[in-house]
DOKE-37289 format. One line per field, with one value per atom (N, C-alpha, C): residue in one letter; residue number from 1; x, y, z. Coordinates in nm, 3 decimals. Example, Ala and Ser with C-alpha at 12.3 -4.5 7.8 and 13.67 -1.06 7.14 Angstrom:
DOKE-37289
loza <- [A_A_A_S_S_S]
voba <- [1_1_1_2_2_2]
xx <- [1.319_1.230_1.320_1.285_1.367_1.290]
yy <- [-0.569_-0.450_-0.330_-0.225_-0.106_0.003]
zz <- [0.780_0.780_0.780_0.708_0.714_0.787]
***
This chain:
DOKE-37289
loza <- [M_M_M_T_T_T_E_E_E_Q_Q_Q_A_A_A_V_V_V_E_E_E_I_I_I_R_R_R_K_K_K_P_P_P_Q_Q_Q_K_K_K_R_R_R_G_G_G_V_V_V_K_K_K_T_T_T_V_V_V_R_R_R_R_R_R_V_V_V_L_L_L_D_D_D_A_A_A_A_A_A_H_H_H_I_I_I_L_L_L_M_M_M_A_A_A_D_D_D_G_G_G_G_G_G_F_F_F_D_D_D_A_A_A_V_V_V_Q_Q_Q_L_L_L_S_S_S_H_H_H_I_I_I_S_S_S_K_K_K_E_E_E_S_S_S_G_G_G_V_V_V_S_S_S_I_I_I_G_G_G_S_S_S_L_L_L_Y_Y_Y_H_H_H_H_H_H_F_F_F_G_G_G_S_S_S_K_K_K_E_E_E_G_G_G_I_I_I_I_I_I_T_T_T_R_R_R_L_L_L_V_V_V_D_D_D_E_E_E_F_F_F_N_N_N_A_A_A_R_R_R_A_A_A_M_M_M_T_T_T_D_D_D_L_L_L_A_A_A_N_N_N_L_L_L_D_D_D_L_L_L_T_T_T_G_G_G_L_L_L_P_P_P_F_F_F_E_E_E_E_E_E_R_R_R_L_L_L_R_R_R_R_R_R_L_L_L_L_L_L_D_D_D_L_L_L_T_T_T_C_C_C_A_A_A_Q_Q_Q_F_F_F_R_R_R_D_D_D_N_N_N_P_P_P_E_E_E_L_L_L_Y_Y_Y_R_R_R_S_S_S_M_M_M_A_A_A_E_E_E_R_R_R_V_V_V_K_K_K_S_S_S_T_T_T_P_P_P_N_N_N_I_I_I_W_W_W_V_V_V_P_P_P_L_L_L_R_R_R_A_A_A_L_L_L_R_R_R_S_S_S_A_A_A_F_F_F_E_E_E_A_A_A_R_R_R_M_M_M_S_S_S_D_D_D_E_E_E_L_L_L_S_S_S_D_D_D_G_G_G_L_L_L_R_R_R_Q_Q_Q_H_H_H_G_G_G_V_V_V_S_S_S_D_D_D_P_P_P_K_K_K_A_A_A_A_A_A_I_I_I_H_H_H_R_R_R_M_M_M_T_T_T_Q_Q_Q_T_T_T_V_V_V_L_L_L_G_G_G_V_V_V_L_L_L_T_T_T_H_H_H_S_S_S_V_V_V_V_V_V_F_F_F_G_G_G_S_S_S_G_G_G_P_P_P_A_A_A_R_R_R_P_P_P_D_D_D_D_D_D_P_P_P_L_L_L_L_L_L_E_E_E_D_D_D_Q_Q_Q_I_I_I_Y_Y_Y_A_A_A_I_I_I_G_G_G_Y_Y_Y_A_A_A_V_V_V_V_V_V_L_L_L_L_L_L_P_P_P_T_T_T_P_P_P]
voba <- [1_1_1_2_2_2_3_3_3_4_4_4_5_5_5_6_6_6_7_7_7_8_8_8_9_9_9_10_10_10_11_11_11_12_12_12_13_13_13_14_14_14_15_15_15_16_16_16_17_17_17_18_18_18_19_19_19_20_20_20_21_21_21_22_22_22_23_23_23_24_24_24_25_25_25_26_26_26_27_27_27_28_28_28_29_29_29_30_30_30_31_31_31_32_32_32_33_33_33_34_34_34_35_35_35_36_36_36_37_37_37_38_38_38_39_39_39_40_40_40_41_41_41_42_42_42_43_43_43_44_44_44_45_45_45_46_46_46_47_47_47_48_48_48_49_49_49_50_50_50_51_51_51_52_52_52_53_53_53_54_54_54_55_55_55_56_56_56_57_57_57_58_58_58_59_59_59_60_60_60_61_61_61_62_62_62_63_63_63_64_64_64_65_65_65_66_66_66_67_67_67_68_68_68_69_69_69_70_70_70_71_71_71_72_72_72_73_73_73_74_74_74_75_75_75_76_76_76_77_77_77_78_78_78_79_79_79_80_80_80_81_81_81_82_82_82_83_83_83_84_84_84_85_85_85_86_86_86_87_87_87_88_88_88_89_89_89_90_90_90_91_91_91_92_92_92_93_93_93_94_94_94_95_95_95_96_96_96_97_97_97_98_98_98_99_99_99_100_100_100_101_101_101_102_102_102_103_103_103_104_104_104_105_105_105_106_106_106_107_107_107_108_108_108_109_109_109_110_110_110_111_111_111_112_112_112_113_113_113_114_114_114_115_115_115_116_116_116_117_117_117_118_118_118_119_119_119_120_120_120_121_121_121_122_122_122_123_123_123_124_124_124_125_125_125_126_126_126_127_127_127_128_128_128_129_129_129_130_130_130_131_131_131_132_132_132_133_133_133_134_134_134_135_135_135_136_136_136_137_137_137_138_138_138_139_139_139_140_140_140_141_141_141_142_142_142_143_143_143_144_144_144_145_145_145_146_146_146_147_147_147_148_148_148_149_149_149_150_150_150_151_151_151_152_152_152_153_153_153_154_154_154_155_155_155_156_156_156_157_157_157_158_158_158_159_159_159_160_160_160_161_161_161_162_162_162_163_163_163_164_164_164_165_165_165_166_166_166_167_167_167_168_168_168_169_169_169_170_170_170_171_171_171_172_172_172_173_173_173_174_174_174_175_175_175_176_176_176_177_177_177_178_178_178_179_179_179_180_180_180_181_181_181_182_182_182_183_183_183_184_184_184_185_185_185_186_186_186_187_187_187_188_188_188_189_189_189_190_190_190_191_191_191_192_192_192_193_193_193_194_194_194_195_195_195_196_196_196_197_197_197_198_198_198_199_199_199_200_200_200_201_201_201_202_202_202_203_203_203_204_204_204_205_205_205_206_206_206]
xx <- [0.543_0.447_0.446_0.326_0.318_0.352_0.376_0.405_0.284_0.167_0.046_0.033_0.068_0.059_0.155_0.279_0.383_0.323_0.260_0.214_0.091_0.020_-0.093_-0.039_0.064_0.113_0.199_0.258_0.343_0.248_0.138_0.067_0.013_-0.037_-0.087_0.019_0.141_0.259_0.281_0.272_0.295_0.186_0.066_-0.055_-0.038_0.005_0.030_0.129_0.239_0.344_0.297_0.214_0.155_0.076_-0.018_-0.105_-0.025_0.084_0.165_0.231_0.277_0.341_0.247_0.120_0.021_-0.012_-0.032_-0.080_0.037_0.154_0.275_0.282_0.261_0.272_0.164_0.046_-0.069_-0.048_0.004_0.034_0.140_0.236_0.346_0.280_0.207_0.156_0.055_-0.025_-0.130_-0.076_0.043_0.103_0.122_0.132_0.154_0.022_-0.084_-0.197_-0.333_-0.317_-0.437_-0.475_-0.558_-0.586_-0.666_-0.752_-0.825_-0.729_-0.628_-0.535_-0.447_-0.456_-0.381_-0.461_-0.401_-0.471_-0.419_-0.505_-0.448_-0.320_-0.313_-0.185_-0.068_-0.085_0.030_0.067_-0.037_-0.016_0.048_0.004_0.069_0.216_0.243_0.392_0.477_0.420_0.503_0.524_0.417_0.427_0.480_0.484_0.522_0.424_0.300_0.187_0.102_0.063_-0.017_-0.155_-0.219_-0.357_-0.447_-0.437_-0.517_-0.506_-0.388_-0.361_-0.422_-0.414_-0.483_-0.626_-0.698_-0.844_-0.865_-0.773_-0.794_-0.791_-0.695_-0.684_-0.765_-0.802_-0.880_-1.016_-1.043_-1.170_-1.181_-1.117_-1.135_-1.030_-1.024_-0.934_-0.990_-1.124_-1.188_-1.145_-1.129_-1.092_-0.956_-0.863_-0.734_-0.735_-0.811_-0.815_-0.895_-0.998_-1.069_-0.976_-0.893_-0.792_-0.696_-0.663_-0.563_-0.629_-0.754_-0.823_-0.842_-0.892_-0.901_-0.778_-0.661_-0.531_-0.500_-0.513_-0.486_-0.564_-0.695_-0.782_-0.746_-0.709_-0.674_-0.546_-0.445_-0.323_-0.350_-0.434_-0.472_-0.530_-0.630_-0.697_-0.597_-0.504_-0.402_-0.317_-0.274_-0.196_-0.269_-0.387_-0.469_-0.481_-0.510_-0.532_-0.395_-0.282_-0.150_-0.094_-0.160_-0.110_-0.120_-0.014_-0.016_-0.002_-0.112_-0.107_-0.120_-0.087_-0.094_-0.013_-0.075_-0.010_0.026_-0.004_0.030_-0.070_-0.025_-0.122_-0.199_-0.316_-0.411_-0.348_-0.268_-0.205_-0.123_-0.053_0.032_-0.053_-0.166_-0.250_-0.317_-0.363_-0.418_-0.316_-0.190_-0.088_-0.055_-0.045_-0.007_-0.126_-0.250_-0.364_-0.362_-0.340_-0.341_-0.220_-0.106_0.015_-0.014_-0.080_-0.118_-0.204_-0.297_-0.384_-0.295_-0.209_-0.122_-0.038_0.012_0.098_0.017_-0.108_-0.190_-0.204_-0.213_-0.229_-0.087_0.014_0.145_0.195_0.164_0.221_0.133_0.010_-0.082_-0.156_-0.096_-0.162_-0.232_-0.149_-0.206_-0.337_-0.334_-0.464_-0.579_-0.564_-0.673_-0.719_-0.621_-0.662_-0.734_-0.691_-0.759_-0.900_-0.913_-1.048_-1.145_-1.090_-1.174_-1.214_-1.127_-1.157_-1.279_-1.272_-1.367_-1.503_-1.511_-1.624_-1.758_-1.765_-1.895_-1.942_-1.844_-1.870_-1.878_-1.804_-1.795_-1.810_-1.932_-1.945_-1.909_-1.924_-1.887_-1.736_-1.655_-1.515_-1.474_-1.555_-1.527_-1.574_-1.656_-1.713_-1.608_-1.491_-1.395_-1.339_-1.324_-1.267_-1.370_-1.494_-1.601_-1.593_-1.558_-1.545_-1.414_-1.307_-1.187_-1.216_-1.289_-1.317_-1.401_-1.493_-1.573_-1.482_-1.391_-1.305_-1.205_-1.167_-1.076_-1.152_-1.279_-1.351_-1.374_-1.401_-1.421_-1.302_-1.180_-1.057_-1.034_-1.060_-1.045_-1.135_-1.256_-1.356_-1.300_-1.253_-1.196_-1.073_-0.989_-0.859_-0.868_-0.968_-0.964_-1.077_-1.186_-1.302_-1.287_-1.213_-1.188_-1.106_-1.005_-0.919_-1.001_-1.083_-1.171_-1.264_-1.317_-1.402_-1.326_-1.199_-1.107_-1.078_-1.081_-1.057_-1.185_-1.299_-1.419_-1.513_-1.488_-1.572_-1.684_-1.809_-1.926_-1.967_-1.942_-1.978_-1.860_-1.787_-1.657_-1.686_-1.789_-1.826_-1.851_-1.926_-1.948_-1.827_-1.744_-1.614_-1.522_-1.508_-1.429_-1.477_-1.611_-1.665_-1.635_-1.653_-1.625_-1.476_-1.388_-1.247_-1.204_-1.259_-1.233_-1.272_-1.389_-1.445_-1.350_-1.311_-1.225_-1.091_-1.029_-0.890_-0.895_-0.985_-0.995_-1.027_-1.116_-1.148_-1.024_-0.947_-0.816_-0.716_-0.703_-0.608_-0.651_-0.779_-0.833_-0.833_-0.861_-0.864_-0.716_-0.620_-0.481_-0.432_-0.477_-0.422_-0.493_-0.626_-0.694_-0.667_-0.664_-0.646_-0.519_-0.430_-0.296_-0.297_-0.386_-0.399_-0.446_-0.446_-0.481_-0.372_-0.411_-0.297_-0.203_-0.231_-0.140_-0.130_-0.007_0.019_0.085_0.054_0.117_0.268_0.319_0.468_0.539_0.460_0.514_0.575_0.706_0.768_0.694_0.625_0.553_0.404_0.369_0.231_0.174_0.251_0.202_0.172_0.271_0.260_0.129_0.115_-0.004_-0.138_-0.140_-0.267_-0.296_-0.197_-0.213_-0.268_-0.219_-0.262_-0.405_-0.444_-0.584_-0.670_-0.636_-0.711_-0.734_-0.624_-0.630_-0.723_-0.711_-0.801_-0.946_-0.979_-1.117_-1.179_-1.102_-1.161_-1.195_-1.120_-1.141_-1.245_-1.294_-1.403_-1.521_-1.594_-1.720_-1.814_-1.880_-1.988_-2.114_-2.156_-2.277_-2.398]
yy <- [-2.492_-2.596_-2.594_-2.603_-2.597_-2.728_-2.733_-2.851_-2.946_-2.884_-2.970_-3.040_-2.977_-3.045_-3.159_-3.140_-3.245_-3.369_-3.339_-3.446_-3.524_-3.451_-3.519_-3.598_-3.561_-3.629_-3.753_-3.755_-3.869_-4.000_-3.987_-4.105_-4.155_-4.060_-4.098_-4.176_-4.136_-4.191_-4.331_-4.343_-4.468_-4.567_-4.514_-4.599_-4.653_-4.569_-4.624_-4.738_-4.719_-4.815_-4.945_-4.926_-5.047_-5.125_-5.058_-5.127_-5.207_-5.133_-5.199_-5.326_-5.315_-5.433_-5.553_-5.524_-5.623_-5.688_-5.610_-5.651_-5.740_-5.703_-5.771_-5.906_-5.907_-6.028_-6.126_-6.077_-6.163_-6.226_-6.143_-6.191_-6.305_-6.299_-6.398_-6.519_-6.513_-6.627_-6.707_-6.642_-6.707_-6.788_-6.768_-6.839_-6.984_-7.017_-7.159_-7.244_-7.201_-7.270_-7.205_-7.083_-6.998_-6.916_-6.818_-6.719_-6.779_-6.883_-6.948_-7.009_-7.051_-7.124_-7.030_-6.898_-6.798_-6.741_-6.737_-6.682_-6.537_-6.453_-6.334_-6.332_-6.437_-6.441_-6.466_-6.536_-6.550_-6.418_-6.343_-6.211_-6.119_-6.123_-6.035_-6.072_-6.197_-6.238_-6.202_-6.230_-6.199_-6.053_-5.976_-5.828_-5.745_-5.799_-5.731_-5.635_-5.648_-5.564_-5.639_-5.569_-5.625_-5.659_-5.757_-5.795_-5.686_-5.600_-5.485_-5.385_-5.372_-5.282_-5.329_-5.468_-5.532_-5.492_-5.518_-5.489_-5.334_-5.256_-5.110_-5.069_-5.123_-5.087_-5.161_-5.282_-5.367_-5.410_-5.409_-5.447_-5.598_-5.681_-5.823_-5.884_-6.015_-6.087_-6.065_-6.062_-6.050_-5.905_-5.804_-5.678_-5.682_-5.774_-5.777_-5.829_-5.934_-5.990_-5.891_-5.823_-5.730_-5.621_-5.569_-5.465_-5.515_-5.645_-5.703_-5.710_-5.747_-5.765_-5.626_-5.523_-5.386_-5.327_-5.363_-5.300_-5.364_-5.498_-5.568_-5.502_-5.488_-5.441_-5.291_-5.212_-5.073_-5.078_-5.166_-5.162_-5.232_-5.320_-5.381_-5.282_-5.206_-5.103_-5.000_-4.958_-4.862_-4.910_-5.044_-5.102_-5.111_-5.132_-5.142_-5.007_-4.906_-4.764_-4.719_-4.756_-4.708_-4.788_-4.892_-4.977_-4.897_-4.863_-4.785_-4.877_-4.882_-4.968_-4.883_-4.757_-4.664_-4.714_-4.726_-4.761_-4.905_-4.995_-5.133_-5.210_-5.306_-5.398_-5.474_-5.531_-5.610_-5.708_-5.796_-5.903_-5.859_-5.758_-5.714_-5.645_-5.588_-5.525_-5.639_-5.745_-5.863_-5.918_-5.941_-6.001_-5.923_-5.797_-5.714_-5.712_-5.709_-5.709_-5.849_-5.958_-6.090_-6.109_-6.045_-6.063_-5.992_-5.877_-5.814_-5.901_-5.966_-6.061_-6.171_-6.231_-6.331_-6.287_-6.160_-6.114_-6.107_-6.066_-6.052_-6.188_-6.300_-6.430_-6.479_-6.453_-6.495_-6.438_-6.319_-6.244_-6.265_-6.309_-6.315_-6.449_-6.563_-6.692_-6.718_-6.682_-6.706_-6.623_-6.511_-6.422_-6.481_-6.530_-6.595_-6.721_-6.801_-6.930_-6.895_-6.797_-6.756_-6.705_-6.632_-6.575_-6.696_-6.792_-6.902_-6.985_-6.994_-7.065_-7.003_-6.866_-6.794_-6.737_-6.785_-6.727_-6.779_-6.901_-6.946_-6.871_-6.847_-6.770_-6.620_-6.570_-6.428_-6.402_-6.427_-6.412_-6.271_-6.175_-6.030_-6.012_-6.109_-6.093_-6.077_-6.126_-6.120_-5.990_-5.910_-5.795_-5.696_-5.669_-5.581_-5.641_-5.774_-5.840_-5.838_-5.843_-5.826_-5.690_-5.587_-5.454_-5.452_-5.521_-5.523_-5.596_-5.702_-5.774_-5.693_-5.609_-5.531_-5.415_-5.364_-5.268_-5.327_-5.448_-5.520_-5.546_-5.592_-5.614_-5.492_-5.381_-5.261_-5.211_-5.225_-5.189_-5.272_-5.407_-5.491_-5.448_-5.411_-5.367_-5.251_-5.150_-5.034_-5.055_-5.148_-5.177_-5.270_-5.365_-5.476_-5.487_-5.413_-5.435_-5.409_-5.300_-5.277_-5.388_-5.435_-5.546_-5.674_-5.700_-5.824_-5.816_-5.700_-5.685_-5.710_-5.668_-5.686_-5.836_-5.914_-6.049_-6.131_-6.064_-6.121_-6.162_-6.105_-6.129_-6.026_-6.076_-5.983_-5.922_-5.989_-5.935_-5.929_-5.828_-5.820_-5.834_-5.767_-5.764_-5.907_-5.986_-6.119_-6.207_-6.182_-6.261_-6.223_-6.100_-6.061_-6.118_-6.117_-6.163_-6.320_-6.393_-6.533_-6.561_-6.489_-6.501_-6.467_-6.363_-6.327_-6.435_-6.486_-6.593_-6.719_-6.748_-6.861_-6.849_-6.732_-6.711_-6.700_-6.634_-6.623_-6.747_-6.830_-6.967_-7.056_-7.052_-7.134_-7.089_-6.963_-6.911_-6.941_-6.921_-6.939_-7.086_-7.173_-7.321_-7.358_-7.306_-7.347_-7.303_-7.187_-7.133_-7.206_-7.230_-7.306_-7.449_-7.513_-7.667_-7.711_-7.623_-7.661_-7.750_-7.733_-7.814_-7.740_-7.795_-7.725_-7.704_-7.646_-7.625_-7.511_-7.430_-7.315_-7.311_-7.288_-7.284_-7.144_-7.076_-6.948_-6.957_-7.066_-7.078_-7.133_-7.147_-7.192_-7.076_-7.090_-6.975_-6.949_-7.048_-7.021_-6.981_-6.943_-6.909_-6.813_-6.702_-6.586_-6.647_-6.734_-6.783_-6.874_-6.952_-7.046_-6.970_-6.866_-6.790_-6.716_-6.655_-6.590_-6.679_-6.805_-6.899_-6.927_-6.950_-6.983_-6.863_-6.748_-6.625_-6.589_-6.607_-6.575_-6.667_-6.793_-6.893_-6.869_-6.836_-6.827_-6.698_-6.583_-6.459_-6.455_-6.543_-6.537_-6.656_-6.721_-6.819_-6.753_-6.812_-6.752_-6.734_-6.626_-6.602_-6.679_-6.760_-6.851_-6.750]
zz <- [-2.687_-2.646_-2.487_-2.430_-2.281_-2.228_-2.094_-2.016_-2.028_-2.015_-2.020_-2.158_-2.262_-2.395_-2.406_-2.345_-2.343_-2.271_-2.146_-2.069_-2.137_-2.220_-2.297_-2.401_-2.474_-2.586_-2.549_-2.440_-2.397_-2.386_-2.308_-2.295_-2.427_-2.518_-2.649_-2.724_-2.724_-2.796_-2.736_-2.605_-2.541_-2.585_-2.591_-2.622_-2.755_-2.857_-2.997_-3.001_-2.922_-2.911_-2.857_-2.742_-2.676_-2.777_-2.843_-2.938_-3.042_-3.093_-3.197_-3.147_-3.020_-2.962_-2.950_-2.904_-2.898_-3.027_-3.120_-3.258_-3.315_-3.301_-3.352_-3.285_-3.151_-3.072_-3.112_-3.124_-3.171_-3.306_-3.394_-3.529_-3.523_-3.449_-3.428_-3.374_-3.264_-3.188_-3.271_-3.342_-3.414_-3.533_-3.569_-3.678_-3.641_-3.517_-3.474_-3.472_-3.410_-3.401_-3.423_-3.489_-3.507_-3.394_-3.414_-3.304_-3.188_-3.218_-3.113_-3.008_-3.052_-2.953_-2.869_-2.905_-2.837_-2.720_-2.609_-2.485_-2.455_-2.392_-2.360_-2.280_-2.195_-2.119_-2.207_-2.317_-2.414_-2.476_-2.525_-2.579_-2.487_-2.364_-2.261_-2.235_-2.232_-2.211_-2.336_-2.451_-2.585_-2.602_-2.574_-2.599_-2.473_-2.363_-2.247_-2.200_-2.230_-2.202_-2.099_-1.994_-1.890_-1.934_-1.872_-1.908_-1.896_-1.781_-1.776_-1.897_-1.934_-2.044_-2.181_-2.193_-2.311_-2.313_-2.197_-2.202_-2.214_-2.164_-2.175_-2.334_-2.404_-2.536_-2.647_-2.611_-2.704_-2.660_-2.531_-2.473_-2.453_-2.537_-2.528_-2.628_-2.615_-2.724_-2.853_-2.873_-3.002_-3.068_-2.971_-3.023_-3.088_-3.053_-3.104_-3.249_-3.267_-3.416_-3.498_-3.442_-3.518_-3.568_-3.485_-3.513_-3.624_-3.610_-3.711_-3.850_-3.848_-3.976_-4.040_-3.955_-4.006_-4.059_-3.990_-4.023_-4.155_-4.173_-4.294_-4.417_-4.389_-4.495_-4.539_-4.441_-4.478_-4.562_-4.533_-4.602_-4.743_-4.751_-4.883_-4.967_-4.912_-4.992_-5.047_-4.956_-4.996_-5.117_-5.094_-5.202_-5.338_-5.333_-5.445_-5.514_-5.432_-5.483_-5.542_-5.486_-5.533_-5.648_-5.690_-5.803_-5.932_-5.995_-6.120_-6.235_-6.317_-6.432_-6.561_-6.547_-6.674_-6.786_-6.905_-7.029_-7.049_-6.957_-6.963_-7.053_-7.125_-7.197_-7.114_-7.171_-7.093_-7.010_-7.070_-6.995_-6.872_-6.892_-6.782_-6.665_-6.701_-6.606_-6.530_-6.591_-6.520_-6.433_-6.483_-6.409_-6.274_-6.286_-6.169_-6.068_-6.115_-6.023_-5.947_-6.022_-5.952_-5.863_-5.903_-5.821_-5.682_-5.688_-5.563_-5.475_-5.534_-5.460_-5.396_-5.468_-5.428_-5.305_-5.319_-5.211_-5.076_-5.084_-4.961_-4.898_-4.976_-4.918_-4.877_-4.953_-4.924_-4.786_-4.769_-4.648_-4.525_-4.539_-4.428_-4.415_-4.433_-4.427_-4.289_-4.189_-4.055_-4.020_-4.084_-4.050_-4.131_-4.253_-4.326_-4.256_-4.204_-4.132_-4.006_-3.933_-3.804_-3.833_-3.945_-3.976_-4.022_-4.088_-4.133_-4.015_-3.910_-3.781_-3.714_-3.718_-3.636_-3.696_-3.832_-3.906_-3.854_-3.796_-3.748_-3.624_-3.530_-3.408_-3.428_-3.532_-3.555_-3.712_-3.765_-3.909_-3.962_-3.884_-3.929_-3.950_-3.919_-3.923_-4.073_-4.169_-4.311_-4.371_-4.301_-4.364_-4.430_-4.357_-4.429_-4.551_-4.557_-4.678_-4.793_-4.762_-4.857_-4.930_-4.848_-4.898_-4.994_-4.953_-5.026_-5.158_-5.152_-5.284_-5.378_-5.323_-5.412_-5.471_-5.398_-5.449_-5.555_-5.530_-5.626_-5.755_-5.756_-5.869_-5.941_-5.875_-5.938_-6.018_-5.949_-6.020_-6.141_-6.117_-6.237_-6.359_-6.327_-6.430_-6.504_-6.427_-6.487_-6.570_-6.528_-6.601_-6.714_-6.707_-6.793_-6.898_-6.867_-6.955_-7.098_-7.136_-7.273_-7.337_-7.266_-7.319_-7.333_-7.239_-7.248_-7.372_-7.392_-7.514_-7.641_-7.644_-7.755_-7.777_-7.671_-7.670_-7.694_-7.724_-7.761_-7.642_-7.522_-7.409_-7.410_-7.419_-7.431_-7.310_-7.190_-7.059_-6.962_-6.980_-6.889_-6.741_-6.698_-6.561_-6.502_-6.571_-6.534_-6.537_-6.644_-6.655_-6.529_-6.496_-6.383_-6.260_-6.238_-6.111_-6.108_-6.214_-6.216_-6.187_-6.245_-6.220_-6.074_-6.024_-5.883_-5.791_-5.813_-5.723_-5.732_-5.850_-5.875_-5.800_-5.828_-5.779_-5.625_-5.573_-5.424_-5.362_-5.431_-5.377_-5.375_-5.478_-5.480_-5.372_-5.359_-5.264_-5.120_-5.100_-4.959_-4.927_-5.021_-4.997_-4.966_-5.035_-5.024_-4.880_-4.838_-4.703_-4.590_-4.602_-4.487_-4.482_-4.596_-4.604_-4.646_-4.703_-4.740_-4.859_-4.950_-5.065_-5.186_-5.300_-5.424_-5.513_-5.636_-5.741_-5.719_-5.610_-5.577_-5.425_-5.373_-5.235_-5.203_-5.094_-5.062_-5.054_-5.016_-5.005_-5.131_-5.239_-5.360_-5.432_-5.477_-5.553_-5.692_-5.736_-5.869_-5.846_-5.726_-5.691_-5.789_-5.805_-5.906_-6.041_-6.094_-6.230_-6.239_-6.137_-6.139_-6.126_-6.044_-6.028_-6.156_-6.223_-6.345_-6.454_-6.464_-6.554_-6.536_-6.411_-6.375_-6.407_-6.359_-6.378_-6.527_-6.600_-6.742_-6.826_-6.787_-6.851_-6.816_-6.689_-6.645_-6.703_-6.699_-6.747_-6.897_-6.967_-7.110_-7.165_-7.065_-7.097_-7.151_-7.257_-7.300_-7.192_-7.183_-7.082_-7.116_-7.027_-7.052_-7.081]
***
């Protein structure tokens, strides 16, 4: 390896570490009052990264939360793709898919709250999660359609869409408003969401 290659790689490596420090700091800070309450100066102090460097890597404060959302979405997509349901019965497949959804809300409540706060000023902030929802419904359809037909559901796609809307509505409401039948910090969250999802997906299609 030439000296020039070494010199090129060092800044790139430092840049990756800097970005990571900023994202981790922003994630910690927005847990208290949401992302809108966090100033660039707060992120700079928490991360140890200068304001100038923040602008260099992210362009703006908006660029930081956009990167957080994109990172969350990529991780969630990977988790969904890696979920192995081979050979499992219908009920267990449904349970594991819903458990994965619960984990996303349980582990990232501050991100969902911050996104809800910013949706009016930045409606595109939800675009990555719409793609995640579409991928989730597609996986549900692949894994559950045959079982739903065996349970007497004539239109599995419609049933899965209805259940997904219900479950995500309950979880989002609980995160944003701190109310509802299921809370992200409830140890019985997965049991409650499974009970709701199971009941809704097996309802007769209108």
